[in-house]
NUMIGU-167718 format. One record per residue: residue in one letter; x, y, z of N, C-alpha, C in turn. Coordinates in steps of 0.05 Angstrom, whole numbers. Layout:
<sites>
+---+--------+--------+--------+--------+--------+--------+--------+--------+--------+
! r !   n.xx !   n.yy !   n.zz !  ca.xx !  ca.yy !  ca.zz !   c.xx !   c.yy !   c.zz !
+---+--------+--------+--------+--------+--------+--------+--------+--------+--------+
! A !      X !      Y !      Z !      X !      Y !      Z !      X !      Y !      Z !
...
+---+--------+--------+--------+--------+--------+--------+--------+--------+--------+
</sites>
This chain:
<sites>
+---+--------+--------+--------+--------+--------+--------+--------+--------+--------+
! r !   n.xx !   n.yy !   n.zz !  ca.xx !  ca.yy !  ca.zz !   c.xx !   c.yy !   c.zz !
+---+--------+--------+--------+--------+--------+--------+--------+--------+--------+
! X !     14 !    -28 !     -1 !      3 !     -3 !      7 !     17 !     29 !      4 !
! X !      9 !     40 !    -19 !     24 !     64 !    -16 !      9 !     89 !     -7 !
! X !     24 !    104 !     12 !     13 !    125 !     21 !     20 !    153 !     17 !
! X !      1 !    168 !     15 !     14 !    195 !     12 !      2 !    214 !     36 !
! X !     12 !    232 !     49 !      3 !    245 !     80 !     14 !    273 !     77 !
! X !    -11 !    294 !     91 !     -3 !    314 !     93 !     10 !    338 !     77 !
! X !     -8 !    333 !     52 !      5 !    353 !     29 !    -21 !    363 !     12 !
! X !    -11 !    384 !     -2 !    -33 !    401 !    -12 !    -21 !    400 !    -42 !
! X !    -41 !    393 !    -58 !    -29 !    381 !    -86 !    -49 !    396 !   -108 !
! X !    -37 !    394 !   -134 !    -59 !    401 !   -157 !    -69 !    375 !   -164 !
! X !    -89 !    381 !   -184 !   -102 !    359 !   -196 !    -88 !    342 !   -209 !
! X !    -65 !    353 !   -225 !    -47 !    336 !   -245 !    -28 !    316 !   -225 !
! X !    -22 !    331 !   -200 !     -3 !    313 !   -181 !    -21 !    290 !   -175 !
! X !    -41 !    297 !   -166 !    -61 !    278 !   -155 !    -62 !    254 !   -177 !
! X !    -70 !    265 !   -199 !    -74 !    242 !   -219 !    -45 !    223 !   -218 !
! X !    -25 !    236 !   -221 !     -2 !    222 !   -220 !      9 !    204 !   -198 !
! X !      0 !    213 !   -177 !      1 !    193 !   -152 !    -17 !    169 !   -156 !
! X !    -36 !    170 !   -168 !    -59 !    149 !   -169 !    -46 !    132 !   -189 !
! X !    -38 !    143 !   -216 !    -27 !    134 !   -230 !      1 !    113 !   -225 !
! X !     11 !    133 !   -207 !     39 !    110 !   -191 !     34 !     92 !   -171 !
! X !     12 !     84 !   -168 !      1 !     69 !   -152 !     -6 !     75 !   -122 !
! X !     -7 !     98 !   -114 !    -16 !    109 !    -90 !    -47 !    102 !    -92 !
! X !    -53 !     93 !    -65 !    -85 !     84 !    -54 !    -90 !     88 !    -30 !
! X !    -72 !    108 !    -12 !    -79 !    117 !     14 !    -75 !    142 !     15 !
! X !    -97 !    156 !     18 !    -88 !    191 !     19 !    -97 !    195 !     43 !
! X !    -79 !    207 !     60 !    -84 !    222 !     84 !    -78 !    247 !     90 !
! X !   -101 !    264 !     96 !    -92 !    298 !    101 !    -84 !    307 !     73 !
! X !    -98 !    302 !     56 !    -91 !    307 !     27 !   -110 !    328 !     15 !
! X !   -101 !    354 !     10 !   -120 !    376 !     -9 !   -107 !    375 !    -32 !
! X !   -133 !    367 !    -52 !   -132 !    374 !    -79 !   -137 !    403 !    -83 !
! X !   -122 !    423 !    -90 !   -128 !    448 !    -88 !   -146 !    456 !   -116 !
! X !   -142 !    441 !   -139 !   -160 !    450 !   -150 !   -183 !    438 !   -160 !
! X !   -209 !    447 !   -170 !   -228 !    434 !   -181 !   -221 !    421 !   -212 !
! X !   -237 !    404 !   -219 !   -233 !    387 !   -242 !   -245 !    364 !   -247 !
! X !   -238 !    346 !   -262 !   -255 !    327 !   -271 !   -231 !    295 !   -269 !
! X !   -245 !    277 !   -262 !   -236 !    253 !   -254 !   -255 !    234 !   -269 !
! X !   -264 !    236 !   -288 !   -287 !    215 !   -301 !   -284 !    191 !   -309 !
! X !   -295 !    174 !   -302 !   -298 !    146 !   -311 !   -268 !    127 !   -304 !
! X !   -263 !    134 !   -277 !   -230 !    122 !   -277 !   -245 !     96 !   -254 !
! X !   -233 !     83 !   -247 !   -231 !     55 !   -229 !   -216 !     64 !   -211 !
! X !   -230 !     72 !   -187 !   -212 !     85 !   -161 !   -223 !     66 !   -138 !
! X !   -226 !     37 !   -145 !   -232 !     19 !   -122 !   -216 !     12 !   -110 !
! X !   -223 !      5 !    -83 !   -206 !     -1 !    -57 !   -186 !     23 !    -53 !
! X !   -189 !     42 !    -55 !   -176 !     68 !    -43 !   -185 !     78 !    -17 !
! X !   -166 !     91 !     -1 !   -173 !     99 !     20 !   -165 !    130 !     21 !
! X !   -188 !    147 !     32 !   -179 !    175 !     30 !   -193 !    184 !     59 !
! X !   -172 !    192 !     74 !   -182 !    202 !    106 !   -167 !    228 !    109 !
! X !   -189 !    245 !    122 !   -183 !    274 !    119 !   -175 !    292 !     98 !
! X !   -187 !    285 !     75 !   -177 !    295 !     51 !   -202 !    322 !     41 !
! X !   -191 !    335 !     25 !   -208 !    352 !     18 !   -207 !    354 !    -14 !
! X !   -231 !    345 !    -25 !   -233 !    344 !    -53 !   -257 !    356 !    -66 !
! X !   -253 !    370 !    -81 !   -276 !    381 !    -98 !   -278 !    376 !   -128 !
! X !   -284 !    349 !   -134 !   -275 !    342 !   -169 !   -296 !    327 !   -173 !
! X !   -305 !    325 !   -201 !   -325 !    310 !   -218 !   -322 !    276 !   -217 !
! X !   -322 !    267 !   -205 !   -322 !    231 !   -209 !   -343 !    222 !   -227 !
! X !   -359 !    232 !   -244 !   -380 !    222 !   -254 !   -370 !    198 !   -272 !
! X !   -386 !    176 !   -268 !   -380 !    151 !   -274 !   -361 !    132 !   -270 !
! X !   -347 !    147 !   -249 !   -326 !    126 !   -237 !   -334 !    106 !   -221 !
! X !   -312 !     85 !   -222 !   -315 !     62 !   -193 !   -297 !     68 !   -169 !
! X !   -315 !     68 !   -147 !   -305 !     68 !   -127 !   -309 !     40 !   -105 !
! X !   -314 !     15 !   -118 !   -322 !     -5 !   -105 !   -298 !    -10 !    -79 !
! X !   -310 !    -11 !    -61 !   -298 !    -19 !    -25 !   -274 !      4 !    -28 !
! X !   -287 !     28 !    -29 !   -272 !     55 !    -24 !   -280 !     67 !      0 !
! X !   -257 !     75 !     14 !   -263 !     86 !     46 !   -264 !    112 !     40 !
! X !   -282 !    130 !     48 !   -278 !    158 !     59 !   -278 !    163 !     85 !
! X !   -263 !    177 !     97 !   -264 !    175 !    128 !   -259 !    207 !    138 !
! X !   -277 !    221 !    148 !   -269 !    248 !    157 !   -265 !    268 !    132 !
! X !   -275 !    263 !    104 !   -266 !    278 !     84 !   -285 !    304 !     83 !
! X !   -275 !    325 !     66 !   -293 !    339 !     58 !   -295 !    338 !     28 !
! X !   -323 !    329 !     18 !   -324 !    324 !     -8 !   -346 !    346 !    -15 !
! X !   -350 !    371 !     -2 !   -366 !    386 !    -16 !   -361 !    396 !    -44 !
! X !   -384 !    390 !    -59 !   -384 !    399 !    -89 !   -372 !    378 !   -104 !
! X !   -366 !    354 !    -93 !   -359 !    332 !   -110 !   -384 !    318 !   -130 !
! X !   -380 !    310 !   -151 !   -397 !    298 !   -167 !   -395 !    265 !   -166 !
! X !   -412 !    251 !   -155 !   -408 !    224 !   -156 !   -428 !    212 !   -183 !
! X !   -441 !    226 !   -195 !   -458 !    224 !   -212 !   -457 !    194 !   -227 !
! X !   -471 !    174 !   -227 !   -472 !    147 !   -237 !   -446 !    135 !   -236 !
! X !   -437 !    139 !   -214 !   -415 !    127 !   -202 !   -423 !    106 !   -187 !
! X !   -403 !     81 !   -184 !   -409 !     54 !   -171 !   -399 !     64 !   -146 !
! X !   -408 !     60 !   -125 !   -403 !     65 !   -100 !   -408 !     38 !    -81 !
! X !   -411 !     18 !    -95 !   -417 !     -9 !    -82 !   -399 !    -17 !    -63 !
! X !   -408 !    -23 !    -42 !   -390 !    -34 !    -16 !   -371 !    -11 !     -6 !
! X !   -377 !     16 !    -13 !   -358 !     35 !      3 !   -366 !     41 !     28 !
! X !   -349 !     63 !     42 !   -358 !     66 !     68 !   -352 !     97 !     63 !
! X !   -375 !    114 !     73 !   -370 !    147 !     82 !   -374 !    148 !    111 !
! X !   -356 !    158 !    122 !   -360 !    159 !    146 !   -351 !    186 !    159 !
! X !   -365 !    202 !    172 !   -357 !    230 !    181 !   -354 !    246 !    158 !
! X !   -364 !    252 !    141 !   -356 !    266 !    113 !   -378 !    286 !    113 !
! X !   -364 !    312 !     99 !   -380 !    335 !     93 !   -387 !    332 !     65 !
! X !   -421 !    331 !     66 !   -426 !    327 !     33 !   -449 !    349 !     23 !
! X !   -438 !    373 !     32 !   -451 !    392 !     22 !   -445 !    399 !     -9 !
! X !   -474 !    404 !    -21 !   -473 !    406 !    -47 !   -462 !    385 !    -64 !
! X !   -464 !    358 !    -59 !   -440 !    337 !    -69 !   -473 !    323 !    -85 !
! X !   -458 !    314 !   -108 !   -477 !    297 !   -128 !   -479 !    269 !   -130 !
! X !   -496 !    261 !   -126 !   -499 !    228 !   -117 !   -516 !    220 !   -145 !
! X !   -528 !    235 !   -159 !   -550 !    234 !   -178 !   -545 !    204 !   -188 !
! X !   -562 !    178 !   -194 !   -562 !    156 !   -207 !   -542 !    135 !   -193 !
! X !   -524 !    148 !   -176 !   -500 !    129 !   -162 !   -509 !    101 !   -154 !
! X !   -495 !     80 !   -161 !   -497 !     60 !   -148 !   -486 !     57 !   -121 !
! X !   -505 !     48 !   -101 !   -491 !     43 !    -77 !   -503 !     21 !    -57 !
! X !   -495 !     -2 !    -72 !   -507 !    -28 !    -62 !   -484 !    -38 !    -40 !
! X !   -497 !    -40 !    -15 !   -479 !    -48 !     10 !   -466 !    -25 !     21 !
! X !   -468 !      1 !     16 !   -455 !     18 !     23 !   -461 !     25 !     53 !
! X !   -433 !     35 !     65 !   -444 !     39 !     96 !   -438 !     73 !     94 !
! X !   -459 !     84 !    106 !   -458 !    112 !    107 !   -471 !    122 !    133 !
! X !   -452 !    132 !    145 !   -455 !    139 !    178 !   -436 !    163 !    185 !
! X !   -456 !    178 !    200 !   -447 !    206 !    213 !   -439 !    227 !    194 !
! X !   -453 !    224 !    164 !   -439 !    246 !    150 !   -463 !    273 !    149 !
! X !   -453 !    294 !    143 !   -469 !    316 !    143 !   -473 !    335 !    118 !
! X !   -488 !    352 !    120 !   -499 !    367 !     99 !   -502 !    394 !    114 !
! X !   -481 !    411 !    114 !   -485 !    436 !    133 !   -482 !    425 !    160 !
! X !   -508 !    434 !    173 !   -503 !    424 !    202 !   -524 !    400 !    199 !
! X !   -536 !    392 !    188 !   -555 !    364 !    185 !   -540 !    347 !    179 !
! X !   -550 !    326 !    204 !   -540 !    298 !    202 !   -552 !    281 !    184 !
! X !   -537 !    269 !    158 !   -548 !    254 !    142 !   -555 !    224 !    154 !
! X !   -574 !    213 !    141 !   -572 !    180 !    138 !   -574 !    169 !    117 !
! X !   -575 !    142 !    116 !   -583 !    126 !     88 !   -603 !    135 !     76 !
! X !   -622 !    146 !     81 !   -646 !    151 !     69 !   -636 !    177 !     51 !
! X !   -622 !    195 !     61 !   -621 !    220 !     53 !   -595 !    210 !     29 !
! X !   -588 !    193 !     34 !   -567 !    186 !     10 !   -584 !    178 !    -13 !
! X !   -606 !    162 !    -10 !   -626 !    155 !    -27 !   -640 !    179 !    -40 !
! X !   -645 !    196 !    -27 !   -655 !    219 !    -36 !   -639 !    240 !    -49 !
! X !   -614 !    233 !    -49 !   -594 !    252 !    -65 !   -590 !    237 !    -92 !
! X !   -594 !    211 !    -90 !   -588 !    191 !   -115 !   -612 !    194 !   -136 !
! X !   -633 !    191 !   -125 !   -662 !    200 !   -135 !   -665 !    227 !   -141 !
! X !   -660 !    248 !   -128 !   -675 !    275 !   -127 !   -655 !    293 !   -129 !
! X !   -630 !    287 !   -116 !   -610 !    307 !   -109 !   -622 !    323 !    -85 !
! X !   -600 !    335 !    -72 !   -611 !    348 !    -46 !   -597 !    379 !    -46 !
+---+--------+--------+--------+--------+--------+--------+--------+--------+--------+
</sites>
């Protein structure tokens, strides 16, 4: 497992780390917004990360998000099966048409509102 810890990086650098086999990111902030569409990011771990990226159509099977700021991320039509979202900020995050079979979704929040799994289903079907 290759880890990257405690850095602020550009989207281009982030892509380079992923392509180089890094799969565990701790306290990493991607400073740019941008697109990472239709990628396979399965099995990754993101802890305390700040991301504002468009992951439309990407695959995140068995991926872990712990205490991340995912505000404004786009997971539209993404496969999030068997992933875990724990203690994440999900303000204006787009989950429209995402696949969430067997997802673990606990203690996430939208502004100061604590979300539960029914809120995730609402975001998938209607947007929040």
